[in-house]
N, C-alpha and C positions, 0 to 999 in steps of 0.2 A: 504493499500500500504506500503510494507516494503522498507526502505531506509537505505543503508549502511551508517554508520556514524563513525567518528573517532574524538578523541580529541588529539590535539598536542600542546605542550608547545613551543611557538616560542620565539626566542631570550633568550633562557635559559642560565643560568650559569652552572658550573660544579655540583652545588648542585641540589638535586631533588626539585620539586615543586616551581621552578622559571620560569622566563619568562611569557609570556602572553598566557594562554590557549584559543584556538579557536576550535570550533566544525567545522568539515568539512563533509558535506552531499554530497554523490556521486549519482547524478541523472542519469537517462538513457539519451540517445541521444536526443537532443532537450528539455531536461527537464527544463533548466533555462529559456527558452524563451517561454514555453507553455502558451498559452492565459489563463488568469485567475489564474495563479499559485501563485501570490504574496500573497494572504491571508494565504496560506498553508506554504509558506516559512517564512512569518512573525510569524506565530504560532509556527513553529518549533524553530525559534530563541528565541522567548519568553520562550518556554519550557526549552531550553538549558540554558538560563539565564546567558550566558557568554557575555563578551563585544562584541564579534563578532562571528557570524556563517557564514561560507563560503559555498556556494552551487556551485558545478561543474557538468558539463555534457560534454561528449565528442563531439568533432567535427569530424565527419567522412567524410573525403575527401582525395583524392589521394595526395594533396599538404598540408596536415594539420597533419603530424605526431606529436604525443604528444601534441595536441592542444585541449584545453577545454574552454568552456564558464565558466565564473565566475561572481558571484554576492555575495554581503556582506550585512548582516543584523545585526543590534544591536537588543536587545530585544524590542526596540520601533519603529525602522524604518529602511529602506534601506539606505545605504550610497554609495557615489560615488567612494570611494577609501579606502582600508584598507591594510596596509603593513603587519602586523603580521598574519592576516588570509590568505594572499597570500603565505607567507612563509609556513604556516601550511598546506595549500592545496597542495603545491608542495610536501612537506614531506609525507603527507598521500598518495598521488598518487604514489610516488616512492615505497611505501610499498605494497599498494593494487594491483597496476597495474604492478609491477615488472619493473618499469622504471629505467634504470641503472643510477648510480650517475653522469656519465659524460654526460647524455642527457639534453638538454635544454627543459624545459616545457613552452609552450606558452599559456597564458591565454588571451582570448578575453573578454574585458569588455565593458560596455555600455557607459561609460563616460571618460575613460582614455586610450582608444585604447588597443593595445596589450602590455601585460606585460610578459617579459621573465625571467624565473627563472633558474639559474643554480647553481651547487655547486662549491664553491671556498674555498679551504683550510678547508674543512669539514663544511662550513657554506652554508645554502641556501641564495642565493643572488639575488636581483631584483633591477633594476633601475627604480625609480619612477619619474614621471614628477614634475618639479618645475617651479616656476616663481619668478622673483625678489621680495624680501621682501619689503613690503610697511610700512613705519613708520606711526604710528597712532598718529596724532598730538594732539588729545584731547581724550585720553582713558576714557572709561566709569569709573566713580568712584567706581562702584560696583566691578570692578576687584580687586582693592586694598582693598576694604572693605571685600570682600569675602576671600582674601588671608591673611588679617591682616598684611599688609606691607605698607610702605610708597610709594608714587608714583614713578614709574621707567619707563624706556624706554619700549615701546610696539611696536611690529611689527605684521603685518598681513600676513599670508601665502596664497598660492594658494588654500588650502583646507578650507579657512575661519576660521583657527584657530588664536587666539591671543596669542603671545609668549611674556611673560615678562622677560626681560633680567636683571639678577642680577649679583652681583660680588662674592657672597659667597655661595658655595655649602651647607654649614651648614644651611643657611636659607631655601634653597630648602628642604632639608631633614626634617627639624623640622616643616614644615607647617602643620596646621590642618584646612583646608578650611572650610568656611561656604558654603555649597553647595546650600542652598536656594539663597544666595546673587549671587553666580556665575551663577545660573540658570537664573538670569535676564539679563545676558549679551548676546548681540546679537552676537553669534559666534558658530561654531560647537563645539570648545573646547577652554580651556584656559590652556596654558602651562607655566611653569616656567623653566628657565635654567640659569646655571652659570658655569664657569670653575671649574675644579676639580683637586685637587693636591693630591699626595701620595695615589692613589688608588691601592689596592693590585693586580688588573688585568691590570693595566696600562691605565684605562680610564682617559680621560682628560676633558670630558664634563658631567655635571649632568643635569638631568631634571625630572619633573613630569608633568602629564597631567590629567586634569579634564574636564569631558563633561557631566554634569548633564542634559544639554538640549537635549542630545540624549540617555538618560537612562543609562548613564555610569558614575557614580560618579568619580572614579579614574581608569583610564586604567593602567594595570600593566606595559606594555611596548608598545610603540606606533611607528610602523614603519614609517608611513607617516610624523609624526612630525620630525623624524630624517633626512628625506630628506631635510626639511627646515633648520634644525640645521646645515646640511653640508654647506649651503649657509651662515648661520650666523656666524659660527666659523671658516671657512676655512682660513681666513687671519691670525688668531691667532694660529690655531692648524695644519694647513697644509691641503692638499687635502684629506688625509686618516687618520682617527682617530677612536679611540674606545670611545664609550659613554656608560654611565650607567644611566638607568632610576631608580629612587630611590623610587619606590613603596614598599609596604610591601613584595611583592614577589621578586622584583628586576629582572633586566635583562641587557644584554650587546648587543650593536648594533655596528657593524663595519660599518662606514660611509665612502663612497668614492665619493668625490665631484670633481673628475678630469675632469668629463664631464659636470659640472654644467653650464657652459656657453652655452652649446648646449641644456640646458633645462631638464637635468636628473641628479639625484643623486642616487647612489647605497646605499642600506642598506642590511646588511647581518647578519645572526645570526644562532646560533645552534638551532636545532629543535629536540624535543624528543616526540615520539609517546607514549601516556600514556593510551589510551583506544580505543578499537574498538568494534563495535556492530551493531545492526539494530534498526532503529527508526520504530516502528510498528503502531503508532497511525494513 
């Protein structure tokens, strides 16, 4: 069975080979929900070996224009939400399906309801669900061992990420984590974040994200993390701010927390189509 596939760099900067590459597989109507499809989807995601592969299939109904089912898989497992692969899926569909830039694309997901992606100021933008951050009173010592830092404030997000809050972006940038130690931590992923000064693009928040427990040592740019960073930093940075994820690829995320009290924070970024083809295995 041949499957159209694209690779899109989401949350890219102006430079090439930046942002977070996601594969996008375009399945026929009903493909995402077909009984017994999971082993094939997982095998494709493992073959692509990117942090996320998105699978989309069209919803054909009179009241469902530009509506697609969407699922996300890492090389090791299915996940309940992925921001950058949602951005990538929308961008790939605009190219393949000739969906106009001003059209909203609706993605129906299994765990997070409908996600709507639209283009705002040249960026693909999606509002992601959030919940109030929970302070972790007694963080696992393996977090600080794995990051090689002194104990610091830790909060837990809706997506079961643990976020370590620091004061210096230089510490975030210089980290060389011990993935074996971080892999012992009970969490989807471990993030670090700090305020950022004098960034050439105007970013005011710095972060990195490590998820060895789901087969992703370091995620280049993490959309779902930034919805929680909108909650974390809005009192200091305002409702709308630019954030930089400090991976080796690097990426920029525009965060909009103006509707955070209603349970959603927008993340937006540039998307760059870098490859199209057919998966034939």
